[in-house]
N, C-alpha and C positions, 0 to 999 in steps of 0.2 A: 503493500500500500504506500510505503513511504515514497518510492520513485514517482508513483503517480502523483502523489500530493505535491511533490516538487514541481512538476509539470503543469499541475493545475494553477499554481500561483502565477505561472508565466501567461496562462492562456485563459484563464477565467477571471472575471474583473470582480471578485468577491463573492460573499455570500448574499448581500442584500441589494435592494434597490439603490439604496442611499450611496454604497460604494460603487455601483455600476455607473450611477449618475456622475459621480466625480471623475471616472474615467472618460465619459462623454464630455464633460465640460473641458477637460484638458485637450481633447481631440478637436473640439470645436473652436478652441482658442487658436489652433493652428488651421483653421478653415476647412476641417475634415468632418464629415459628417458620420452617423452612426445607425446602426440597427441593433437593438437589444433582444437577446433571447434569454427568457427564463428557462433554466434546463429543467428536463422533465421529459421522459418518452416511454412509450410502451406501458402507460399505466393500465392497470387492470380492475380498478375499482372506481365506482362514480364518484365517491368522496374526493378521491384525489384528482380526478378530473375537473370538478367543480372548484377545488383549491387552486388548480393551475389556471382556470378561467378567472377567479378573483385576483389572482396575482397578475395576471396581465391587464385586467381593468384597473388594478391600483398604479401599475407601471404607467399606463397611459395617463393617469391623472398626475402622476409625478412629474412625468416628461413635460406635461403642459404648464405645470405649476413652477418648475424650474427654468423653462423657456429654452431648453437645449434642443439642438437639431438631431433629433433621432426618431425613427420610426420603430416598429417591433416586428420580430420574426418568430414563429412559433410552428410547432409539428402538430398535426391533427391527432397523433396517437397520444399525446399527452392530454387531449381532451377527450379521450375515451373511443377514438374512432376504429380501434382494433377490436373493441367488444360491443359497441353500440353506435352505430353511424348516426342515429336520430339525436342522441345525446351530443355528439361532437358537433353537428349542426347548430343545435340549439346554443351552445357554448361559443361556437366561432361567431354566430351571428349577433350574439350579446356583446362580445368584445368588439366586433366591427362598428356596432351602434355606439359604443363608447367611444372609439376612435373617431367617428365621424363628428362627435360633439366636440372634439378638440382639432378637428382638420388635420387629422393624422391618417397614417397608413399601415397596414398589417400585411406581411408577406407570408405565405404559408410555405414552409419547407418541404422540399420532396424526399420522401422516405425511401425504403426498399421497393423493388419491383412488384412485389405482392400488392402494395397499395398504390401503384401509379396511376393505374385507370380510375380507381374509386376516388383518388384525390382529385384528379382532373375534372371528374364529373361532378364533384361536390363544388369544387372551385368554380366552374363554368356556371352552374346554376345559381350560386351566390353572387357571382359577378354581374350576372343579368340584373340583379336588384340592387347591387351595392358595388360601386366602382373603387372604393378605397381599399381594395384587395389586390394582392400580386400573388404570383406563383413561381416555382423554380421548374427549370428543365435540364436534365443531366445528359451531357453531350455523349456519354458513353453508351447510352442505350441506342439500340438500332431503330427504334421508333421514333426517336425525338424530332427528326425532320418534319414529319406528318404533325406531330403535336405543335411544334412551332409555328408551322404554317397557319394552322387553326387558330393558334392563340394570337398571332399578328393578325388575322383578319377579324378577329373579336375586338381588337385594341386593347389587350390585355397588358399589363406591365409584368415582364418576365425577367428573372434573374437565371443566366446561363452559367452552370457550373460544369466541371468534368464528371464529377459522380465519385462518391467515396464508399459505395457499398460493393461487397462482393457479389457479383452475378455470374450466371452461366453464359457461356461463349454463343450461346443460341439467340441470347437476347442484348448481349452487351459486347462491345468490340474489346477483345482481350488485349490487343497490342497498344501501347502509348503512341505510336505513330498514328495509328487509325483514330485513336480518341482525339488527338490533336488536329487532324484533319477534319474530323466532324466538328469540333469546336469551331474552328475557323470558318467553315461551311455555315454553320448554323448561325454564327455571330453576324454575319453578312445579311442573312435572311431576318434576324432580330433588329437589326438597325432601322427597319421600317416601321418598328413598334414605338408606341410613346413610353420615353425615357427607360430605355432597356438598360439592364444592369449586367455587367460581365465580372463574374466572380473568378479570380484566377491570381495565382502568384507566379505564373509563368510568364517571364518576360516576352518570349516569342508571341504568346498568344494575345498579351496586351499590345505589343507593337501591331499585330495584324488587324486588331479592331480599330487602332487609331488611324491606320492607313486606309482601312476600308471606309471608315467614317469621312476621312478628309477627301477621298475620291467621290464620295456621295454627297459631299457638300454638307454634311451635319456637322455642327459645332460641337464644342467640348461640353457644353452645358445641357445636351440634349441626350448625354447618355452617362452612366456612372461606371467607375471601375471599383470593385469591391473586394476587400482581402479580410483575413481573420485577424482578430486581436492577437497580439503576440506574435506575429510573424512579420518580418520584413518592414519593421517601423520606418527604416530609413527611406525605403522605397515609396512608401505613402507620402512622405514629404518631397520627394523628387516629383511625384506625379502632381501633387498639388501645386508645386512651384511652377510646373509647365502648363498650369490652368485647366487641369483636369478635375472632374468632380470624383472626389473619392469617399466610400463609405465603408466603415469597418464594421465587421459582424461581432459583437461582443457578448458573450455568454456570461451569465452569472447565476449564481444558486448553490445549494449545498449538494444537488443531484450531479455531481460532475463525474463520479466514477463510471457510471455507464457511458456517459458522454465521450470519455478517453478510451476506455477498455474495449469497447464494441468497435470503434473505428481503427484502433491499433491492431486488434485481433484480427478484423476482416481483411484489411489491406496492409500488407507488410510496407508498401511505397508510403503511407501514411507516417509510420513510425520513422522510416528513413528521412523522409522530408522534415519531419519536427526535429529530429536531432541534428539534421544538416544546419537548419536554420537557427537552431537554440542560442547559439553563441554569436550570431551575427547581430 
């Protein structure tokens, strides 16, 4: 447990909303935006799902009170999506209604492939009534081009990431080269959407996005480059200095062990990447 605790101190912004907001304030002072994620996923009890919902609502209220520049990211499985889809919808809509009162935005993180279609179905239904919600698409899934094109046609706000879950070759590209090619291809399509977000620490992927945007005549304020808290902080500052909109994904909360352990266990690349960047 001690090595994971050591890592958590670097990559999780504390246990409480107050600690997380201090991190956001520091980033905002440098012109960098944030998205806050209250840690917790794969819950199996209604009481836990409702507690997560109340925490997200409080988080939105505290963001508004402190006037920081941050939106909220969440996983449907922490709202009970894995055992009660009706409950998860109810809690998600409650959170979105609270966000709307503060003119804020909520992003639904994408989870493993078992939930991909269900997550997209719920998102599209909710998005038809509430526009302050976005979604994430994973470039390593073979289905993602179809999903991206449909979401762009809907005018949805999408964050593109490579994907961090271990998936079978039948549904996901197994080779890093193919994942990168997919990411670049999807990024060009996604640039047609409103305020697309490109989540990556890969300089070649970032450069490909920037070049594609320039060729399409899309200004830097019409898309975001997103990275994880604790990784490549110098790069955030460099991108911001060049006029890019940079948003950092900031997890907080006590439920950090599953957050790290599952990711490090499922894909060895995650551990290698963290260790490579830890001392930078």
